[in-house]
C-alpha positions, -999 to 999 in steps of 0.1 A, spaced: 165 369 -78 148 338 -75 108 331 -61 108 315 -30 88 291 -27 47 294 -7 53 275 28 35 240 24 13 225 46 12 191 63 3 164 32 -31 157 21 -47 120 32 -45 111 -9 -8 128 -8 1 100 18 -14 72 6 5 81 -31 35 85 -11 33 49 7 23 34 -24 50 42 -46 71 34 -14 52 -2 -18 59 -1 -56 96 -2 -48 92 -27 -21 70 -50 -39 95 -54 -69 124 -59 -45 104 -89 -32 92 -100 -62 130 -103 -74 136 -120 -43 109 -146 -50 128 -150 -84 158 -158 -71 142 -179 -48 122 -197 -79 154 -200 -98 175 -213 -70 150 -245 -60 142 -257 -92 165 -277 -114 142 -268 -151 129 -230 -151 101 -224 -168 93 -192 -179 55 -193 -174 63 -198 -134 88 -173 -132 56 -146 -141 35 -163 -120 57 -159 -90 67 -125 -93 35 -111 -105 18 -129 -76 44 -117 -48 43 -85 -61 3 -78 -65 0 -96 -31 25 -68 -12 9 -42 -30 -29 -54 -22 -15 -58 18 3 -26 19 -26 -10 0 -56 -23 24 -33 -14 57 -25 18 48 -62 26 39 -68 16 74 -45 35 89 -55 67 71 -90 58 81 -82 58 116 -64 92 116 -90 106 98 -117 103 123 -141 79 103 -137 47 120 -147 64 158 -182 72 143 -190 34 137 -176 28 167 -197 50 187 -233 39 197 -259 53 182 -273 83 192 -313 91 201 -316 113 174 -303 88 154 -331 59 161 -359 87 155 
């Protein structure tokens, strides 16, 4: 007889962020490979430094954009943005 796994609740914010970043890493690698292909296709002379710089720049840019947008969405879902958008109460100003 096998033991049943305990029921899991909804994923936490950290788990959702980690899952999104894993997916984004795969996407960044594929976009960086596409950038390398474009550099190779458009240039007569290929320099290894140029290809490395293009791959790192494009890959890091994609990861940074996805990471920041993910943090914005997670912050919005958690309710932290509602506190910043609401006007201060009289109790806060005293």
